[in-house]
N, C-alpha and C positions, 0 to 999 in steps of 0.2 A: 153314725154321723162322722164326717171328716173333722179333723182337728183344725183349729184356727187360733189366732192370737188377737186379743183385744188389748190395745196399748193406750192406757190413759196418760195423757200429758197435761201439764198445767202448773201454775204456780203453787207454792206451799199453801195449804189451807183451802184450795179451790174445790175440794170434794172428791178427789181422785179415789182415795181408799174407800170412802163411804159408798160411792157409786159402784166401785168394783165389787164390794161385798154384796151389795143388793143385786147386782147382775149375776154374780156367782150363785146366789140363792135361787134365783129364777131358773137358771140353766140346770142346776142340780135337780130342781123339781121336774124339769122336762127330761131328765134321764141322761144328761150329758156328764162326761168326766171332766172335772174342772180343777185347775190349780191356780191360786193367786200368788203372784210374786210382788210383794210390797217392797218398795225401795228401802225403807228404813230397816226392815227385817233382813233383806239381802245384804245390806251394808254390815250388819253384825255377824254375818256368816260367810257368804260367798265372797264379799268384798271387804272383809275386815282388814284394816290397816290403810285403806285408801283415804285420802284427804278430799278437799273440795276445790282443788285446782281444776282448770279445764281438762287437762290430761286425765286426772283421776276420775272426774265425772264421766268422761267419755268411756274410760275403761269399764266403769260400773255399768253403764247403759249397754255396752257391747256384751258384757257377761250376762245381763238379764236377757238380752236378745238371743244369745246363744242357747240359753236354757229354754226360752219360749219356743225356739225353732225345734229343739229336740222333742219337746212335749207335743207341738203341733204335728210333727211328722209321725208321731205315735197316736194320733187321733184323740188327743187331749185338748181341751180348750184352755189355753194359757191366758191369764189375765194379768197384765203388768200395770202397776200403779207407780209411776216415777215422774218426777219433775221433767227429766230429760230435756234440758233447756236448749240444746243445739240441734238445728235442722239436719246438719250433715250426718250425725250419728243416728238420728231417727230414720233418715233415708237409707242408711246402711242396713238397719234392721228391716225396713220395708222390703228391700231387695233380697235380704237373706231369707225371710219368712214368706213362704208361698201364699198362705191365706192370712191376711193381715188387715185389721180394722183399727184405725186410729181414732181415738175419742179425745177431742180438745176440750178440756174443762176451762172455759173462759170465765174470768171474774176480774173486776176492776180492783186496783190497789185500794181504793176507798172502801169497797165492800169487804175486802180481805182484812183490812186494818180494823174495821168495826167488829168483825166476828172473831178476831184473834185474841183468845183468852190469855195467851202467854205474853202478849204485848210485843212480839218479835218485830212486827212490821213498824210499830211506832218507834222502837229502838233503832231499827235500821234506817228509818227516815230521818232520825236525829243524828245519824252517823255513829251510834254507839255499837252497832254490829256491822262489820265489814263483809264485803263479798256476798251480800244477801241477794239471791236470785229475784229479779224483778225490780229491785231498788237500785243497787249499785253494781250488780252483776247481770249480764244480759239474759233475757228469755226470748227466744226466737219463735214467734207464733207459727203454727203450721199453716201452709198454704192450701193443702189438699186433704185435710182430715175428713174421713168419711162421715164423722159425726161431730157437730159443735154443740155443746150444751152450755148455756149461759147460767152458771150456778149462782150468780148474783141476782138473777131475776126469776129463774125457774124454780119450782119446787123439786125436791128429790124425785118424787113420783113422775113428774113431767120429764125430767132428764132421763130417768131409767126407761120410761116408755119409749122415748125417742131412740135410745140405744137398741132396745129389744126389737122395735119395729124395723130399724135399719138392718139388723142381723137377719130378720125374716125376709126382707126384700132382697137381700143379697144371697138368700138361700143357704145361709150358714146354719140356721136352726129352723125346725118346722114351725109353720104358722099355727097359732092357737087363736081361734076366733074369740073375740070379746075379752081376751086376756088383758089387754092394755087400755081398753076404752079410748082408743085413739081415733080422732075424727078423720073423715075422708080427706078433708082439706089439708090436715097436718101430714097425712100419709103422702098426698100428692106433692107436698113441699119437700119431703125427704126424697121421693123419687126424682124430682126435678134437680135437686142438688147432686144426687149420685149420678144422674145422667150427664149433667154439666161437667162433672169431674171425670167422666168416662168409665165409671164403675159398673154401670148397667147400660 
């Protein structure tokens, strides 16, 4: 199988890493070579010393994109899980990486605040934490993500099934019948979205 990149973007706590790991497990079971690049882990290694200014955030996302491109070119599935708040740098990575699938983990601030065990959103909303993405620092939602999962409303299983079905439709992975228990109507909805975006 050819390599490709799955890029998970979304606000902190929106489920990027959780979904990335579940997708990784399924792809490994199907015999693919997979590497996950989680933004928090990358920051402690590849991007150590970078702060959270726009410039530093952009550098971090470009570095992750560079590694994803190398992996993809060598027939590895690269899965990136990073907030990646700015459209311009996400678009740079889309142009750089030949086989690229963007997954937007959509979730409302209310839902994120309720599920936030560390209370970071509550502190940011009170002004106790500055430059918090989605509160007082911008997050630019994707216009053309191949997959949009609403993690505030969908179960993890539903979101994962939508991602896997999209990868099958795009012919990045072989189709496995009855693996996702996805209805015909739901599959038609995915196909219609991909067709509207010009991906199929």
